[in-house]
N, C-alpha and C positions, 0 to 999 in steps of 0.2 A: 504494500500500500504506500501511497505517497504521503509524506509527512507534510501537513499544512504549514508547519513552522520552518520548513526548509526553504532557503532563498531560491528564487526562480533561476533557472539556468541562464547562461549568457544568451543575449539575443542572436539569432542566426543572421547570416548574411542576407541582404535583400534578395528576394526571389529573382531569378534571371529575367522575368518579365518586367521587373521594376528597376532595371539598370538605368542609370542616369542618361546615357547616350541615347537609348531608345526613346525615353520620354522627351528629351530635347529635340531629337530628330523628328518625332511625330508632331511636336508643336511647330517646328519650323516648316514642315510640309503644309500645315494648315495656315500659318500666318504669312508665309512668303507671297502667295498670290494676292492677298489683301494688301500687303505692303507695296507690291508692284503696282496695283491699281491706284493706291494713294500717291505714290511717287509720280505716276503719269498725271494724275489730277493736279498735283502741285506744280509740275513743270509746264504742262500744256493748258489745262483747263482754268486753273485759278487766276493766272495772269490775264487771260482773255476775259473771264467773267468780271474781273476787277475793272478792265477797260470798259466793258459794256455797262457795268454799274456806274462808272464815272460819266459815260456818254449819256446815260439816262437821267443823270442829275440826282442820283440817290445817295451820294456821299453825304454823310451827316444826317441822314433820315433815320426814322425810328428803327427800321430793320437793319441798320448798319452793323449791329452786333453780330449778324450772321457772317458778314465778311470779316469782321474783326476776329471772331472765333476761329474761322478757317485759317487766317494768317497767323494767329497766335500758335496754333498747333504746328503749322509749317515752320515758324521761326524757332520754336522750342523743341522740335522733334529730336534733335541730337541729344539734348539734355535729358529728355524723357527716356530715350533708349539707353543712354549711359547710366542713368540712375537705376533703371530696371536691371541692367546687366550687373551693376555693382551689388545690388541687393541679392541677386541670385548667386553671385560668386561668394559673398559673405555667408549666405545660408549653406552653400555646399561645403565651405571650408570650416565653418565655426559651429554649426548647429548639428549635434549628434543625431537628433531625431528627424532631421530633414528628409531622409529617404522615405520615412513613413508618409509624409505629407506632400512629397514632390509631385506625384502625378495629379493629385487634386488641385494643388496650387497652380501648377503649370497649365493644367486644363482650364481653370478659371481665368488665368491671365490671357490665355489664347482666345477664349471667348470674349473677354473685355477688349482686347486689341481689335478683333474682327468687328465687334459692335462699334467701337470708336471710328474705325475706318468707314463703316457703312453709314454712320451718322454724319461723318465729315462729307462724304460724297452726296448724301441727301441735302445737307446744308448748301453745298455748291449748286445743286440742281434747283433748290428752292430760290436761291439768290438769283439765278438766271431767269426763272419764271416770274419773279417779282419785277425784274427789269424790263421784260418784254413789253408789257402794256405801256410803260412810260416811253419806250423807244417808238412804239406805234403811234402814240399821240404826237410825239415830236415829228415823226415822218409825215403824218397827216396835217401838220401845221396847227393842231389844236393848242399846243404848248410850244413856247419858244425854247430853242435848245439852251442848255445850261451855259452860262458864261462863267468866267472865273470870278465867282463870288468870294467875298472875304471868308477866311477860314471859319468854319462852324456855321455857315449860313447857306441854306439850300432853299431855293424858291420861297423866300420870305420867312422861313422858319429858322430859329436859332437853336444851337445845341446849348445844353446847360453849361454855364460857366460859373465857377466859384467866385463869390464876391471878394473884393480886395484887390491889392495891386498885382499886376501881372509881371511875371519874371521875364526878363529879356535875356536871351542866350546868344 
């Protein structure tokens, strides 16, 4: 009979199906196509959509946050990837129980990356669809094309500006 007061035996090596390289390779095969499409969108689509957005006179409008969000992700992509890689490296090197949680965490991270890319592409598409009616009105002569209005001002609307003196750089 087993003695209940006897310490448990040492943990066994991770099962062959839970080897680190298999987990990371599986995650890479799922994430790489999404990252390919995101890189394509940031190199080709986002600059063109930004130009369309500007031509439609939507800079500084209420939905400007859509374009700002897209550009923020593009500008900080390297930092996000390096931070994620550093966290995974630290977990692999320092946390003894990491192999138990590796598949679950990597699977969740893979899902989140794919979801973020899908949302980013959706934001780009929505931004384009918001600009089309404005461009059509400009083309039909219903609205004058945007001129170089002062910063923060688009078609008579002003962006929120904090009270107080403005800093000059």
